[in-house]
N, C-alpha and C positions, 0 to 999 in steps of 0.2 A: 452529690453531684448536683450542681443548681441546674433547674430548668433552662432551656435554651429554645428559641425559636428555630425554625427550619433556616430563616436567614441568617441568624447569629451561628448556627452549626456550620453553614457553609463558610461564612467569612472566617470563624476560628480554624476551620480545616485548611483553607487557603493560606491563612498567616502561618500555620504550623509547616506546611510543606514549603513555604518561602524561606522561612527561618532555617529548615533543614537543607535548603540548597538543591532540591530535587531538579531534575531537568524535564523539559517536555518535548512534544513534537511527534508524540504516537496518537495523534487524534484530537490533541488540544495543545495550545501554545502558551498557556498561562496557568498559573495557580488556581485562580478563580475558576475557571471553566473545567479544570481537573478536579477540583473539590465538588461542584455541581454534579459532575458525572459520577463520581465515587460515592457521594451522600446519597444521591436519590436511587443508584443502583442499590446500595446496602439497605436503604429503607424499602424498597419494592416498588418505587415510584417511576412512571414513565420518564424517560429522559426528555421528553418535551413537555414536562409539566410547567404550567404557568407560574413562575416564580413570585411575580407581583401578587398573584392571588392567593398562593400559598405561604408567602414570606412570614407571616405572623402565627403560623400553625405552630404549636408547641410540639417539642420533640421530647418523649420520654426519657429519663435517664437511661434506661436499658438501650433505647435506640441511639443514644447519645455515645454510649460506651462501645456500642457495635460499630458505629462510624469512626471512632476515635482508633479503634483497634485496626480497622481497614486502612486508616491514613498512615498509622505506625508502620504496617506492613509494608505500605508503598516506600516509606522512608528507609526501613531497614533493609529490604531486599532490591530497592531500586529497579524493580521490575516495571516495565510500562503498564499503567492501569489496565489496558486490553488485556493482559495477560493474568491479572486478578479478576477481571470480570468475565474473562474467556469469551467477550464480545467486542467487535470493532465495526465501526460504520463507515461505509465509503458512498458518497453520492445518495445519501438516505436509505442505504441498503445495509441491512445487519449481516455480520458475518462471524462464525465461529472462529475463535483463534487461540492457540496456546504456545508454549515455548518451542514448539517443533517446527514452526515457520516464522517468517518476519512478519510483524504488524502491518497489515495493508493500510498503505497511505499514498499509492501512487497517483501522481498527478494525470496519468493517462486516464483515469476515471473521469476526469473532467471533460477531456477531449471527446470522450466516447458520449457522454451525457449532454453536452451542450451543441452537438453537431458539428463541431470544428472540423472534423476530418471527413464529414459526409460529401464535400465537394470532390473528393478524390476517389469515392466509391461509386458503384454502379450496380446494377441488377446481376452483373455477372460476379459480384462480390459475395461468394456462398461459403469460402473455405478459410476460417480465421484459425490463427494460431497466437496462442498466449505463451510466450516463451519466458521461463522463469517465473512460472505461475504461482509459486509459494503457495498460499492458502486457497488459491482459485478465484480471487474476488473479480479480477479483471475478465477471466474467462466467463465467469457467470454474468458479470455485468454485459458483456458482449452478446451473450445469448439472449439475456433480457432485452436489450436494446434493439436485436434484429432477429426476430422471431424466425426467418428464413435460412439463418445461416447455420452451419455445423462449426463448432469450436473445438480445437485441440489444445489442452492446457499440458505443459511439458515442463519438468523440473529434474534436476539431476538428484534431489533430495527425496527419497522415499518417505520420510518423516513429513515433508511439506505436502506430498501428494496424499498422504493418510489424511491430513486435514483437509486439503482442497477436496477429497471424496466427500466428507462431512458436508461441506458447503454446496456442492453440486447437488446432493441428495436433498439438503435441506431447502434448495430453491428448485426443486423438482425439474431440472433440466438435464438429467442424466441422459435422456433419449438424444440430445444435441451437443452433450459436452462429453469428449472422450479425454481420460487423463492417461499420460505415457511418461514412462521413465525414460530420459534422454540426457546426454551429456551434450550440452548445446544443442546443434540439429543433427548430431549423429544418428538418431534413431528416426529422424523425421524427413522422410523423402519428399513430402509435398506432392505437387506443387500448392502453394497456398496464395490466397489473393490479398490478405491482409496479415501482417505479422505486428503482434504488440509484444514489446520487450521492455520490462524494468530489470535490467541486468544487475549484478554486482559491478558498482561503478566507483565506490569510495576509493580515493587514492591513499596512499600508505600515510603520508603526513596527516591526513584527515583521520584515518583509522586510529592512529596513535593519539589523536585528541579526542576521541569519542567520549562522551560522558557514559557513566555506568549503565544507564538504562538502554542505550544502544548496544553496549557490550552483553546485555542480557539476550539479546537476539543472536540467531545462528550467523556466526561470521561468514560462512559461506554465501550468504544472501547479500552482504555487503562490500567485502574487499575485492578490489579490482585490480590489484597490482600496484606498483609504484606510481604510474600516473592514472590510475583507474579505467584503463582502456584495454586491459588484456583480454576480457570476455567480448568487448566490442569489436576488436581487431579481428578475432577468429570469425565473429558473427558475420562481419562485412565480407569475409572472403567465402564463407559457406552460404550466405543467404540467397544469392541470384539464382542457384541452381535449384533452390527450393521455391521459388517465387514464380506465379504466372507472369504473362507478358507484361500487364498492366499493374501488378501488384505493387503495394507500397509497404514501408516498415516504419512503424512509429516506436521512436525510441526515448526513453527518459533517461538523462545523464546528470539530474540534479544540479549541483553547485560545481560541476567539473567542466563548464563550458571553455575554459582556457585550456585545459588539457585535452578536450575534444578537438578544438580548432588546431592545436598544435600536432595531434596526430593525424588529422585529416585536412589539411589546409586548402585542397583543392576540391573537396567534395562538395556538390551543389545539395543544399538541403533548405527545407523551409522550417522555420522555428515557429512554434504554435504558442499562442497566447494562453496562460494559466494563471490561476490566483497567485502563484509564487513569481510570476514574471515570464517574459517571452525568451528566456535562455534556459530552460529546463528541459523541455520536451521538443523534439523535432521529428519531422517527416522525411523520409527519403525514398525516391523510386527506385525500382530495379535498374532502370537504365543509367541512373546515377551511380549506382553501386557498380555496374559493369564497367564503369570509366576508371574505377581504382587500379 
């Protein structure tokens, strides 16, 4: 096996994944960025390694073989890279992840980090719910963003809650983050001042067209029924009774805006800007939900 530079190994890895037709979207959006992630991880290098400085570093045949094996595993299994490395990053924060929970990528993390929703909050915002918490990433980020709040992370998947427990302990926020098994809001009397929810919202047509990488994730965390709004409909019915008077609900609906608008044509919402556009995440007041 001929010697390669780090730059050459990354390029070759990206070309191999492109040739194999793998799909992205679980932390990276293209073959090059995924190759950087997997190669640096396999070589034990920090993910923020300066590639310009390290580009000409020689990679040993053994290292090259180890990276090639990882790339081939990515191709053969079609598992998202995060499942192979058991690590995912959200807003610069590292989280443990495995196949028991969906790979964290919620755009709600952006509106937590950049202060987009702060104008709707006050010093009375002390009880936060992360519904459909998955691996607990949003619950942890909320606890890190607001040291004075208590956060409840809830999910119907006991497997996901087991992963969330790892992350709560990893970030040492177990004193302020409680994890609860709940089917929707069933086990959550509240009241909450802020509800964050990245629910299963993928419509049936989109589910049928998902690449294998997304099918490697728990279907329970993705499938939202024929129009993607099954969970959301029940949430909107139940939420007002679990919300304090001035509470708000921040909801991610991804690419299902058309279905959302068709299901709730009269509902007053505020659409929030994210890196994916201003039609993916919305904010709703308790008052607006009571009008349904």
